[in-house]
N, C-alpha and C positions, 0 to 999 in steps of 0.2 A: 356515813356519819354514824357514830355509836349512839345508842339510846340507853337511858337508865330507867329503871322501873321505880315509880313512886306510887305505892299502893296499887291501883289498877290502871293508872295513867302512865303512858310512856312519854318521855320528853327527851329532846337532844341534850347531851352533856354540855355544860358550859365550857368555855375556854379553860377556866381554872380547873374544873373537874377532869377534863380530857388530858391536860398536860401536867397537872399537879403543880401549877405555878400561876401567879396572877397575870392578868392581861397586861401586856406592855402599853406604855403611854407614848406620846410623841417624843418626849425627851429620851425615853428608853430607846426607842427605835433610832433616833438620830445618833445617840452615843454609840449604839451597837454598830451602825453603819460606818461611823468614823473610826471606830476601833478596828473593824475589819480592814479598812483601808490602811491603817497603820501596820497591822500584822501582815498584810499581803506584800508589803515592801520587802519583807524578809523571806526570800525565796526558799529557804531550807525547810519551811513549814507548810502544811496544808491546813487551811482554816475552814471550819465547819460551823454553820449557824444553826441553832436549834436541833442538833443531832441528839437523838435519844441514846443514852448509855444504859445498857442492861448490867447492873451491878448487883450480884448476890440476889438474883431474881426480883429486883426492884428496878423500875425504870426512873432514870433521872434525865432531865433535859436542860443542860446548862445553856446559857445564851450563846456562848461560843466555846469551841474546843480547838486545840492545836495538836496535830500529830506530825511526826517526821514527814517530809515531803513524800507524796505517793502519787503515782499516775492516776488520772481519772479513768474510770471505766463506766461509760454512759450506757452500755448495753446491760450491765448487771448491777443494779442499784441495791442499796442496803437501807433498811428502815431503822436498824439499831446496830450499835457496836458493843461488843463485849470487852474488847481490850481497852484499858484506860487511856485517856489522852495524856499528853505531856503537860498540858495546861487546860484548866477549865475556867471560864469567866462567868460570873453571875453579876447581873446588873440589877441594882435595887430598884424595884417598882414603887410607886407612891404608897401602895397598901402593905408593903412588906417591912418587917423589922429584922434585926440581926438574928433573932432566934430562928427565923425561917431558914436561915442558911446553915446554922450550926450542925444539924443532923446530916445535911447534904455534904458539907465540907468534911465532916468526920468520915462519912462513907467513901468519899472520893479518896481521901488519904489512906484509908484502910485497904483500898483496892488498887493502889499504885499510881494515882494521879500525882504528878510532880509538884505542881503549885496551883493555887487558886487565886484568881483576882476577883475582889469584890469591888465593884464600881458603884459609886454613890453620886448620881448626877446632881442632886440639890446642893451638895457642898463641893462638887467638882473635885472628887478625891478617888484615888485607887489605893486599896490596901492589898498587898500581895501576901498571902498566907502560905507558909511552908509546913511540911509534915511534922517537924519537930516542935512546932508551936511558935517559931519565930515569925515575925511579920514586919513588913516595911510599908510605910505609907508615903504617898506622893500627891502633891496638889497640882492644880491646873497649870502652873507655870513651870512644871518640871517635865523631864523625860523619865517615865517609869521604866526601870530595867529589872527584868526578872532574874534573881540571883541564881536560879537553877538552869534556865535555858539561855539566858542572855538576850531574849527577845525584848524589844523596846517599843515604847509608844510615846509619842509627843503628846502630852495631855492638853497642851494648848490647842492642838488640832482635834483631839478627841472631844473636847468640850466646846467646840466652836459651832 
């Protein structure tokens, strides 16, 4: 575990300090697990949860990332990826606001991420952001379809 120095006392980093993101809640975890299930149905993608992306010497950890399908290599693990994912998903935690995502989303697009899904559990909504500024929003009774990848998610299942 990492430690931070505060004056002369050392203390472990908090979850937020270590990962650069707020601690997830029960609803966050449930939605993330359900969204993984939806994405896994589409076999042409590999889905990663909490994978750190090293972008321009800054680490970002989206809740989920999708890459083209790749074989698993359990003997040679990776802690970070430098190549951008096709899709990054950020799930809003209770202590986060939209401004928390703005810089991240800009960095994702500047470095080749194809689309970003912002998932907002309290209002059961997914907004898909695209590099050119276009966005599409979907509610819990719809099937969200990414216009770049064609990946889909039944939001009734995601928010159940």
